[in-house]
N, C-alpha and C positions, 0 to 999 in steps of 0.2 A: 504494500500500500504506500501512500504518500505521507505516512506519519513519520517525520524525522526522529521523534523521540524513541520510536521502536527500532529504527535503524541504528541510532546512536547507542542504544542500550538493549541489545538482543536478549540479555538475561531476563528481561521483563517477561519473556515468553514462558519462562519456567515457573512463574508465580501461579498460585492457586487461582482458578477462575471463581469469582465471587458474585457474578451476575450474568444474566442473559442480556446481551446488548441488543441494539437495534435503534432505528430512528424514532420509534414511538414508545416512550415509557419503559425503559429496561426493567427487568425483574431480578431483584437481589436473591442470592442463594443464602438464606438466613443461617442454615446450619453450618455451612462452610465458613461464614463470617464469624460465627460464635467460636468455632474451633480455633480460629487464628488469634482470638483474644486481643483485638486491637484496643487501644485507648480511646480512639475516636474513629468515626466513619465519615469520609468525605464523599458526598454524592453530588451529582450534577445531572441536569435534564431529566428530572423525575418529578412526579406530582407530589403535592403536599400529603396526600393520603399514603403514598408509598413511604415517604419519609417518616411520618408518624407511626405507621405500622412497623417499620424497621426498627425504630428507636424503642418502641414498646416491646417487640419480640426479643430484641437482643439485650436491652438494658444498657446500651452503649450510646453516648451522645452522637448525633448526626449533624454534621455541618454541611449546608447546601451552598454550592457555588453556581453562579450563573454568569460565566465568562463571555458575555456577548461582544463579538467583534464589531457589531454595528454601532455600539455605544462604548467608546473607549473609557468613559468614566466608570461604567459598570464593569468593564474588563479590569481596570485598575483596582476597583473595589474588591473583585474576586481575588486578584493577586495579593492584595494586602491582607485579606482574611486568611488565605492559605498560608501566607508568610507568618502570620501571628500564630495560627494553630500549629504549624510545623516548626516554630522557632527559627524561621528563616526570613525575618523581617528585613534585614539588610539586603538579602538577595532579591526580595520583592521590590524594594525601592530602587536598587541598582537597575533592575530590568525595566521598571517603569521609566526611569530617566533615560535609559538607552532607547526605548520605544519613542519617547517624546523627541529625542535628538534626531532619530531617523525621520520622523514625520516632519519636523522642522526643516531638515535638509532637503527632503523631497519637495516640500511646498516652496522653499526658497528657490529651488532650481527651475520650477515652472512658472514662477511669478512673472507676470508681464509678457507671457508668450503671445506673440502677435497673431499666429494662426494655429488653430486647434483642429487637426484633421479628424474626420468622423471615424469612429471605431466601433467594433462589435466583438463580443466574446461569445463563443459557441461551445457546445459539448459539455456544459456544466453538469456535474452529477448532482442529483437531488432525489433522495430516497430511491436510488437505483441509477442505472446508466441511461443516458439520453444522447441524442445526436446533435446536429448543427443547430436545431431549433431551440435548444435549451440555453437560456441566457439570463442575464440579470440587469435590472434597471439601475441598480446601485452597486455594481461590482466594485469591491473596495479598492483595488489598485487604480481603477479609473477615477474613483472619487478622490483619492489622495493626490492623483496627478492632475485633477481638474480636466480630465479628458472629455472629449465630445462624444459621449456614449449615445448612439442612435436609439438604444432601447430604453433610455431613461424616460421617454414619453409614455412608455407602456406600463410603468409602475415600478415598485420596488420589489426586492426579493428575487428568488429564482423561479422562472416560469418558462413555459413553452410558447413560442410565437409561430405564426404561420410563415412558411418559407416565402410566400409571395410578399409578405411584409418586409422580410429581410432584403428581397430584391428591390423593393421600392425605396428602402432606406439607402441601399447601395453604398455601404461603408467603404472608406478608403483603405482602412486597415482592419484585418481580422486576426483575432487571437483564438486559438483552440485549446481547450483544456486537454492535457495529455492523457488523462484518465480515460477519455472517450474518443481519442484520436482515431482509433480503428473504426468506430462507427461512422465518423465523419468521412474518413478516407473511402470507406466502402460506398457511401452515398455519392461521393464525388465521382467515383468510377462508374456508377449507374446513371448519374445525371450531369455529365460534364458541361452540357450547354447552359444549364442553370447557373452553375458556379462560374463559368467563364464570363457570364454576363455581369457579374459583380465586380466592381472596380478593383477591390483588394486582390481578387484572384487573377484578374487579367494583368495587373501591375506587379504580381509576385510579392505582394505585401501581406502574406499570411504567415503567422508565427505561432510558436508553441508557448503555452504557459503551464507551469506545474500545478497539479491539483492541490488546493489549499483547504478543501473541506473533506472531512471524514467524520460524519455526524456533527462534530464541532469544527471550528476553524483553527487551523494551524497558522497562527498569525506570522510566524517567521517566514513562511512561504508567501504570504501576502506581500510582505516587504521585499522579498527577493523578486517576485513578479513585478512589483512597482519599478524597481531599478531596471529590470529587463525591458519592460514596456517603455519606460522613459528613454532608454537608449535607442529604441526603435523610433519613437515618435519625435523626440527632441534630441537628436544625436549630439548637437552642439552643446546642449546644456548638461549632458551626461558623458561627455567625451573622456573625462578623467576617471570614469568608473570602469574598472575591470570586473565584469559580472561574476567570474569565478571567484576572485578574491573577495568581492563584496558579499557574495552568498556565503562563503566560508566564514567570514567574519560574523555575519548574522547568526549562522547555525551554531558556531562555537559559543556565542553569547546565550543562545536559547537552550541548546541541548548538549553542549559540551564537546562537540566534534565537528570538524570540517567535512561536510558530506556532499559537496557539490558534485564531485566525480561519481559518487555512488548514485545520486539522484539523476544526474545526466545520463548515466548508463541505463538507468531504469526507465526514464521518461523521455529523454532527448535533451539536446543542448538548447539553451535559451539564446535569444537575440538573432539567431540565424534564420533566414527565410526557409519555410518548409518546401518550397518549390513544388506546388501542387497544381500548376496550370495543366489543363488537359486540352 
């Protein structure tokens, strides 16, 4: 998967499974949790009923985190709560400062840009795999870069749009989520005329982005995608950024290991055109 923390720490796979995961209300394995005798249980993306039942059945305090990437204040609050519970408050504050520094750097680079080309991201995963029609009106890398997202007029969140609408939007640049690249490529092979009629494809302005969602958002990948997209859209403003070095810096700060080469081997290199004209 695209979860860098698992790639950085493969030993996590050896830990006891304590819940059935999934996009909708995971189910805790109460008996397994009791056997482990934790001092505290940290839960996320679960209902209040599940939390109350878990606390009542185990007799162990449950701390709930809601690390929303759409609201950085809530994300920072979740980090601070986790830091306090785990006695890692300095680590939480250091990470928050680093995130704020990254955001400030990205925003300062795109400030005053005179021309913002139209962009579209496709192939976003949402409760399963989807093709080119799966997009987002507030795709976070586009938001941070103040990019001209053609799908922003269709609403927020991840959703499916009609392919005819994408044709009408006719974006100048297209970015495809690597997680569903195979679905998009298969559709390109079946419908080359449709894709060739879109400016981004005819101009060879189609690029890869790494998947940053796996139920929750891996924000380190969001920032890596930001710098990669920035180098594509505003090359003069990001000319000093070496994407491999920047990605490794970000990954080391978040998960403790430079994983660019591992992720590039798994999903593909960033910044380079995919070369999908047909």
